[in-house]
C-alpha positions as a printed NumPy array, in Angstrom:
array([[ 81.094,   0.291,   3.727],
       [ 82.175,   3.293,   5.779],
       [ 79.945,   6.274,   6.569],
       [ 81.838,   9.479,   7.26 ],
       [ 80.288,  12.564,   8.878],
       [ 83.376,  14.014,  10.606],
       [ 83.805,  16.393,   7.7  ],
       [ 81.687,  16.528,   4.524],
       [ 79.243,  13.635,   4.219],
       [ 80.891,  10.723,   2.439],
       [ 80.316,   7.001,   1.954],
       [ 83.302,   4.829,   1.091],
       [ 83.466,   1.312,  -0.246],
       [ 87.106,   0.41 ,  -0.03 ],
       [ 88.872,   3.445,  -1.461],
       [ 85.916,   4.435,  -3.643],
       [ 83.622,   7.308,  -2.71 ],
       [ 79.998,   6.739,  -3.724],
       [ 77.939,   9.338,  -5.575],
       [ 75.196,  10.424,  -3.188],
       [ 73.103,  12.776,  -5.31 ],
       [ 71.944,  16.317,  -4.63 ],
       [ 71.719,  18.26 ,  -1.395],
       [ 68.239,  17.061,  -0.339],
       [ 69.167,  13.441,  -0.964],
       [ 72.413,  13.869,   0.97 ],
       [ 70.476,  15.524,   3.795],
       [ 68.131,  12.522,   3.949],
       [ 71.099,  10.161,   4.237],
       [ 72.613,  12.347,   6.97 ],
       [ 69.371,  12.23 ,   8.978],
       [ 69.259,   8.435,   8.683],
       [ 72.91 ,   8.232,   9.756],
       [ 72.373,  10.466,  12.783],
       [ 69.602,   8.054,  13.777],
       [ 71.347,   4.883,  12.605],
       [ 69.579,   1.663,  13.637],
       [ 66.443,   3.636,  14.553],
       [ 63.238,   3.53 ,  12.523],
       [ 62.093,   6.979,  11.444],
       [ 58.553,   7.465,  10.217],
       [ 57.923,   9.484,   7.087],
       [ 56.459,  12.25 ,   9.257],
       [ 59.611,  12.313,  11.389],
       [ 61.758,  12.585,   8.269],
       [ 59.615,  15.443,   6.986],
       [ 60.068,  17.277,  10.289],
       [ 63.836,  16.801,  10.123],
       [ 64.259,  17.779,   6.478],
       [ 61.847,  20.723,   6.387],
       [ 62.048,  22.802,   9.547],
       [ 59.115,  24.901,   8.294],
       [ 55.92 ,  23.507,   6.76 ],
       [ 56.94 ,  20.834,   4.21 ],
       [ 55.623,  21.17 ,   0.654],
       [ 52.634,  19.061,  -0.395],
       [ 54.91 ,  16.776,  -2.42 ],
       [ 57.422,  16.232,   0.431],
       [ 56.337,  12.672,   1.301],
       [ 56.655,  11.612,  -2.329],
       [ 60.022,  13.38 ,  -2.542],
       [ 61.284,  11.364,   0.446],
       [ 60.173,   8.113,  -1.196],
       [ 62.006,   9.021,  -4.408],
       [ 65.195,   9.947,  -2.541],
       [ 65.07 ,   6.761,  -0.46 ],
       [ 64.777,   4.734,  -3.645],
       [ 67.742,   6.523,  -5.199],
       [ 69.851,   6.161,  -2.066],
       [ 69.116,   2.441,  -1.944],
       [ 70.434,   2.112,  -5.487],
       [ 73.495,   4.251,  -4.708],
       [ 74.354,   2.199,  -1.619],
       [ 73.633,  -1.225,  -3.126],
       [ 77.139,  -2.035,  -4.351],
       [ 78.704,  -5.282,  -5.524],
       [ 75.274,  -6.866,  -5.821],
       [ 74.541,  -6.549,  -2.125],
       [ 71.377,  -5.139,  -0.594],
       [ 71.869,  -1.612,   0.689],
       [ 71.592,  -0.674,   4.371],
       [ 68.31 ,   1.285,   4.127],
       [ 65.302,  -0.883,   4.975],
       [ 61.584,  -0.256,   5.42 ],
       [ 60.225,  -0.921,   8.91 ],
       [ 56.795,  -0.147,  10.395],
       [ 55.831,   2.528,   7.86 ],
       [ 59.235,   4.159,   8.174],
       [ 62.851,   3.828,   7.177],
       [ 65.913,   2.587,   8.987],
       [ 69.617,   2.667,   8.111],
       [ 71.215,  -0.452,   9.551],
       [ 74.937,  -0.18 ,  10.267],
       [ 77.461,  -1.452,  12.741],
       [ 78.61 ,   1.529,  14.844],
       [ 82.166,   0.837,  13.677],
       [ 81.048,   1.68 ,  10.131],
       [ 80.251,   5.26 ,  11.196],
       [ 83.293,   7.432,  11.861],
       [ 81.579,   9.514,  14.553],
       [ 80.584,   6.445,  16.561],
       [ 84.08 ,   5.008,  16.176],
       [ 85.514,   8.325,  17.35 ],
       [ 83.342,   8.262,  20.471],
       [ 84.395,   4.699,  21.236],
       [ 88.092,   5.566,  20.909],
       [ 87.751,   8.637,  23.141],
       [ 85.978,   6.565,  25.799],
       [ 88.762,   3.959,  25.65 ],
       [ 91.443,   6.631,  25.928],
       [ 89.714,   8.147,  28.949],
       [ 89.734,   4.731,  30.559],
       [ 93.422,   4.314,  29.745],
       [ 94.238,   7.621,  31.413],
       [ 92.232,   6.68 ,  34.494],
       [ 94.165,   3.389,  34.577],
       [ 97.52 ,   5.189,  34.457],
       [ 98.354,   4.282,  30.864],
       [ 99.002,   7.672,  29.19 ],
       [101.095,   6.294,  26.346],
       [ 98.319,   4.011,  25.2  ],
       [ 95.78 ,   6.808,  25.699],
       [ 97.842,   9.155,  23.531],
       [ 98.082,   6.576,  20.746],
       [ 94.339,   5.911,  20.88 ],
       [ 93.548,   9.618,  20.771],
       [ 95.831,  10.137,  17.793],
       [ 93.848,   7.447,  15.999],
       [ 90.587,   9.126,  17.003],
       [ 91.658,  12.606,  15.942],
       [ 92.836,  11.311,  12.552],
       [ 89.214,  10.468,  11.702],
       [ 88.36 ,  14.159,  11.385],
       [ 88.432,  15.794,   7.938],
       [ 86.835,  19.105,   8.905],
       [ 83.722,  20.378,  10.736],
       [ 81.123,  17.612,  11.138],
       [ 78.712,  17.385,   8.191],
       [ 80.503,  20.399,   6.744],
       [ 78.399,  20.41 ,   3.569],
       [ 75.148,  20.285,   5.572],
       [ 76.141,  22.341,   8.603],
       [ 73.383,  24.912,   8.095],
       [ 70.597,  22.356,   8.007],
       [ 68.439,  22.635,  11.118],
       [ 68.476,  18.887,  11.767],
       [ 72.28 ,  18.888,  12.001],
       [ 72.763,  21.719,  14.471],
       [ 72.634,  19.944,  17.82 ],
       [ 74.599,  16.875,  16.752],
       [ 77.327,  18.821,  14.971],
       [ 77.711,  21.073,  18.024],
       [ 77.954,  18.001,  20.288],
       [ 80.563,  16.365,  18.084],
       [ 82.575,  19.569,  17.808],
       [ 82.604,  19.865,  21.592],
       [ 83.677,  16.233,  21.931],
       [ 86.497,  16.925,  19.47 ],
       [ 87.848,  19.67 ,  21.731],
       [ 87.435,  17.422,  24.781],
       [ 89.448,  14.731,  22.978],
       [ 92.167,  17.286,  22.298],
       [ 92.227,  18.15 ,  26.006],
       [ 92.579,  14.458,  26.849],
       [ 95.418,  14.163,  24.344],
       [ 97.202,  17.093,  25.972],
       [ 96.659,  15.506,  29.398],
       [ 98.23 ,  12.263,  28.184],
       [101.209,  14.089,  26.719],
       [101.683,  16.078,  29.917],
       [101.748,  12.805,  31.819],
       [104.445,  11.616,  29.408],
       [106.623,  14.673,  30.061],
       [105.92 ,  16.553,  26.824],
       [105.136,  19.81 ,  28.665],
       [107.467,  21.977,  26.573],
       [106.033,  20.561,  23.352],
       [102.393,  21.334,  24.138],
       [102.776,  25.   ,  25.116],
       [102.436,  26.351,  21.579],
       [ 99.55 ,  24.013,  20.795],
       [ 97.724,  25.083,  23.952],
       [ 98.187,  28.762,  23.173],
       [ 96.631,  28.214,  19.742],
       [ 93.76 ,  26.205,  21.238],
       [ 93.047,  28.874,  23.831],
       [ 92.903,  31.527,  21.109],
       [ 90.192,  29.406,  19.477],
       [ 88.405,  28.382,  22.717],
       [ 89.165,  31.174,  25.224],
       [ 86.634,  30.11 ,  27.871],
       [ 87.641,  26.459,  28.327],
       [ 89.245,  26.469,  31.762],
       [ 90.756,  23.025,  31.325],
       [ 92.915,  24.297,  28.472],
       [ 93.938,  27.289,  30.587],
       [ 94.933,  25.016,  33.449],
       [ 96.879,  22.736,  31.149],
       [ 98.814,  25.713,  29.806],
       [ 99.64 ,  26.82 ,  33.349],
       [100.892,  23.352,  34.229],
       [102.898,  23.005,  31.016],
       [104.581,  26.361,  31.616],
       [105.286,  25.582,  35.256],
       [106.863,  22.223,  34.401],
       [108.972,  24.022,  31.785],
       [110.459,  26.2  ,  34.571],
       [108.386,  29.202,  33.492],
       [106.59 ,  29.952,  36.759],
       [106.058,  33.653,  36.07 ],
       [104.461,  32.864,  32.716],
       [102.267,  30.239,  34.355],
       [100.99 ,  32.865,  36.785],
       [100.464,  35.305,  33.916],
       [ 98.463,  32.604,  32.119],
       [ 96.142,  32.516,  35.124],
       [ 95.705,  36.295,  35.021],
       [ 94.958,  36.094,  31.297],
       [ 92.343,  33.43 ,  31.999],
       [ 90.749,  35.476,  34.783],
       [ 90.648,  38.596,  32.621],
       [ 88.933,  36.753,  29.766],
       [ 86.35 ,  35.157,  32.047],
       [ 85.585,  38.29 ,  34.069],
       [ 85.58 ,  40.756,  31.186],
       [ 83.674,  38.63 ,  28.687],
       [ 81.461,  36.378,  30.821],
       [ 81.315,  38.221,  34.131],
       [ 82.45 ,  35.175,  36.124],
       [ 85.504,  34.299,  38.183],
       [ 87.635,  31.267,  37.33 ],
       [ 86.463,  27.985,  38.813],
       [ 87.876,  26.515,  42.001],
       [ 90.195,  24.101,  40.194],
       [ 91.893,  26.9  ,  38.29 ],
       [ 92.194,  28.992,  41.462],
       [ 93.699,  26.012,  43.309],
       [ 96.212,  25.591,  40.5  ],
       [ 97.269,  29.22 ,  40.804],
       [ 97.813,  28.778,  44.544],
       [ 99.834,  25.608,  43.894],
       [102.02 ,  27.409,  41.347],
       [102.61 ,  30.276,  43.775],
       [103.59 ,  27.788,  46.477],
       [105.682,  25.684,  44.08 ],
       [103.706,  22.706,  45.289],
       [105.703,  19.481,  44.724],
       [102.456,  17.831,  43.612],
       [102.734,  19.771,  40.343],
       [105.927,  17.987,  39.379],
       [105.814,  15.307,  36.723],
       [104.942,  11.996,  38.411],
       [107.525,   9.256,  38.319],
       [106.913,   7.379,  35.082],
       [105.339,   3.966,  35.365],
       [105.614,   1.594,  32.395],
       [102.371,   1.027,  30.553],
       [101.027,  -2.477,  30.878],
       [100.511,  -2.728,  27.121],
       [102.453,  -1.531,  24.081],
       [101.35 ,   1.669,  22.3  ],
       [ 98.839,   0.97 ,  19.592],
       [ 98.487,  -2.622,  20.765],
       [ 95.496,  -4.634,  19.607],
       [ 92.157,  -4.331,  21.361],
       [ 89.348,  -6.828,  21.414],
       [ 85.809,  -5.481,  21.276],
       [ 83.264,  -7.829,  22.765],
       [ 80.254,  -5.683,  22.005],
       [ 78.985,  -2.285,  20.905],
       [ 81.216,   0.669,  21.858],
       [ 80.448,   2.42 ,  25.104],
       [ 79.401,   6.075,  24.978],
       [ 81.766,   8.763,  26.236]])
């Protein structure tokens, strides 16, 4: 069974998508998934599902929806993952069954690969991670109050994973290829200085020094005019390095990865957080 929240809420068994009921029932499942392997009391569920004062029948409504979800998730004669514990409810799932947790594990592994000087493996891992996304997280429940903080965190992690992917590709010499992608990303996220710096580096390595310097000016203008702040020290240092044609900006001499791209990984325990 696979639980998918990186897009509209979905539960898959093999290639089959399970019917999850109406919006309140789907919201209950989403809350349990966001707190997977934690026991939530009925009162906690009421607070999550009704941001204002819950109706008098809310506790009974939760019980009915839990019962229906148990039936919906009990497939092939197996007991479903929702259990009763200590006057509350708990959805028990291996983190690898939840796409968001798997995404976080892959991003953490890719970050480790980059730190270890293995950009090719990092790029392959990040491509696998990014392929898990089907749209905004919990797209069909995005306006629910309980989803706001987690969906914002996941969306930010998605952009950070894209930055890591660009970093890996830059290390592999794909500077000319990423320029257009970076320009589109900056249009969407104009205040992320890491993207701005990556565009400067990609342009510089493509023998477009003047455009790299203009990219810095564009970044400074956006930050000063919209946020009232100057670019950070790292971006200012990069501008100085571009002006000086610092040899350190050149593509490092390629070192062969110690493992093939997409090679198998062994997971000895739960995935580490990013």
